N, C-alpha and C positions, 0 to 999 in steps of 0.2 A: 568518428568523435572533429568527426571536418568543425570550422568555427569555434573551435574552443582551445586556449593554447596557457601555457601559467601565466603569460600577462594577465590573460582575462576571467580566470579564472581564480576568487580567493580562497583561503585554504577551508575547506567546506564537511565537516559529519554528516552522512546519509543513515539515519536508523532505519532497518528495514523491522516491520514487527508488521510477523505474520504470523502463518499458518504452514501442516506440512509443505503445498506449494510454495513456498517460502524456502523451506529447515533445507532442502535438499532430500524428501525421505527416500531411501534405501538409496541415498545415490550416494559415495563419496563427496565430502564436500565443498574438497576443490572442484568439482563440475558441475556445483550448483547454479542456478542464474546469476547470486550475490556477490560469488565470488569471482566470475568470469565480468563481469563490470569492473572487477575491482584487478584484476590482471589486464583487461585495457585500460582502465586509467592509469596505471601504473606506466606500460609500454609508452602513453603518451604524452608522460611524469606531471603529471595533475595531480594538483594535492586535493584530492579526495581520499574521500576513510568511509569507506561502507564499513557495518557493525550490524550483522546478522543477528537478530535479539528475537525470530521467529520458534517457535514451537510445537514439532508437530501436534494435528488434533485438539489442539487450540482457539477457542471460541472466543466473539467479542466482551465473553463477561470476564471469562480469565484473563483475557492480555485487558481490559479495564484492572484488574484486581494487582497487575501489576507495571502498569505502562508510565504510571507521574515515575513509581521507585528508578528503574530506566533512563527514562528520558532524562531525569539530574542529574544520576549515575555518568551520562553518555554528554550529555549536552549538544543533540542536535542541528543543526541549522533544520536539516530537512528532514519527514520521516516519511514515509514508505508504507503505508497505513492497509495488509491485506489480510483481513479480516472479515469474518464472515459466512465463508464457506460451508463450516461446518455446522452452524446457524440452522441455516438451511436446509444443510442437510436429515438434522432432526427437528426440523420443524418449529422451529423456533419462530413467535407472533415476531411480525417485521416492526414493529415500533420499540420495545425492547433489545432487537438489531440494530434500530439508529438511534436511540438513545446512548446507548453504548457505546459506537462508532462517534455520537453526536460530544459528547464527551470528552471521551480521545484529544477528540480537535481543537475543543476549546482550549484545550491544555499545552496543547499544541503552540495555536496563537498565543493565548498566552503570555507565552515565552518565547515568543518570536522566533518562529520554527515555521517553516515552510510543509506545503500536506500533500504529498502527491497519494490519492485514496484508489484503493484499487477494489475493483470491483470479479464477478466471479456471473458464470451460467449457469440454472440447476439445471437437474434433468428433468425434459418433458413432462415426468411420471408421477410427480408435483402440480402437478395441477394447473392450468394457465392464470386461474386468479391467484396461487400461492408465488409463481415464478414470478409473475408482474410484483404484483409489492412486491418482495423480497430486491427487481432489480430498480424497482425505484427507492428504494434504500439509498443508494451509488449515487442515481444518477439526482435525485431531492437535494444531497449533502452537499455537492458538487457543486448545485447551483444555487442554492443556502449560502454559501460561507463562498465563492467562486475559486471552489478546484480545481488542480487538473485530475481529470478521473482516468483512469484504463476501466474500460464500461468489461474488459474480459480478461483478463492475465494468458489465459491459452492461447488466444486467438493464432489461430495457425495450425494451435500444438493441436489439441482438443477431440479435433473430428480429426486427425492422423492417427491411426490405430501406429502407426511404424517412431511414433514418436513420443508416441503411451504405458507403459509401464499394464503389467499384464488384468490390474484392476478399473483400466478404464476410468480413474481419477488423476493417479499422477502424471508425470511425466516423464518419460526415462529422459538419460542424459543425451542424448543424440536433441533431444527436447526445450533442453537448457537455454541452447545458443541462442532457439528463435525467441523464446521467450526476455530472456535481455537483451536483443533488442530492441522488443516490442515497450520494457520498460524503457530502455533510453530514448526512445524518440518523446515521450512525457519528461523527461529527468531535464536535458539537455538546456529545455531551457529556463528551467526553473536556477539552471547552475550559471547562465550567465554573467545575473547581476548581481551587483551586492549587496542589493537594497532589502529590506526585509520585509516582508509577507504587509500585504494589504490589511490591516486590525477594523477598521475602518463599518465594516459585515459584520465583522462577533460584534463588536462594540453594540452596535444596531439591533443583535439576534439577543445581547446582554441584556438591551434596557425594557427589551418588550419582555422577556422575562420576567423583568424585575414587575414592569405594568401589573404583570399580572396577576402574580400575588400577592398583589394590594389589593 
């Protein structure tokens, strides 16, 4: 956590809103990457609180149905939005996935929270056309809202069998520290500045939607 200290970091609450990849599926929760980041923050005496609201099997539709209430209950400064894998595995339309994620991002920005968007890669057997459309959901949202993006949460893990569970889909305990480091590399730059997120892009998007409906 080089570059951060109690003097450079205001009290920050991070809401992790994801699926089994963030919920420590079939693992002791203390070994999950979210808890590993909390432990690192505690060791460094950073006023940083991680709240893990991830649910195994969650889809973007399910996440959307509970997002507002979860957000208002915890009032996070940052949302790590890690959803869509289960949608992709079930072949849901990418435009629906994008709409659900976009609605959650809109709500977070309307409430002055930053969003770290987290993507995932689908197995190649889903076909080039669908996998490309699926991956573009995250890339286009990141560009549209100027959000930091982790394109592949399992970078350095997903292709290493020693770091994956037998199902080939979920990381094991050995893979969790690698994921924690991947997330931290994107998250740490969001923590230093106490400034509120730039909502100009969101305001432009809202205005465009209003024009389209008139």
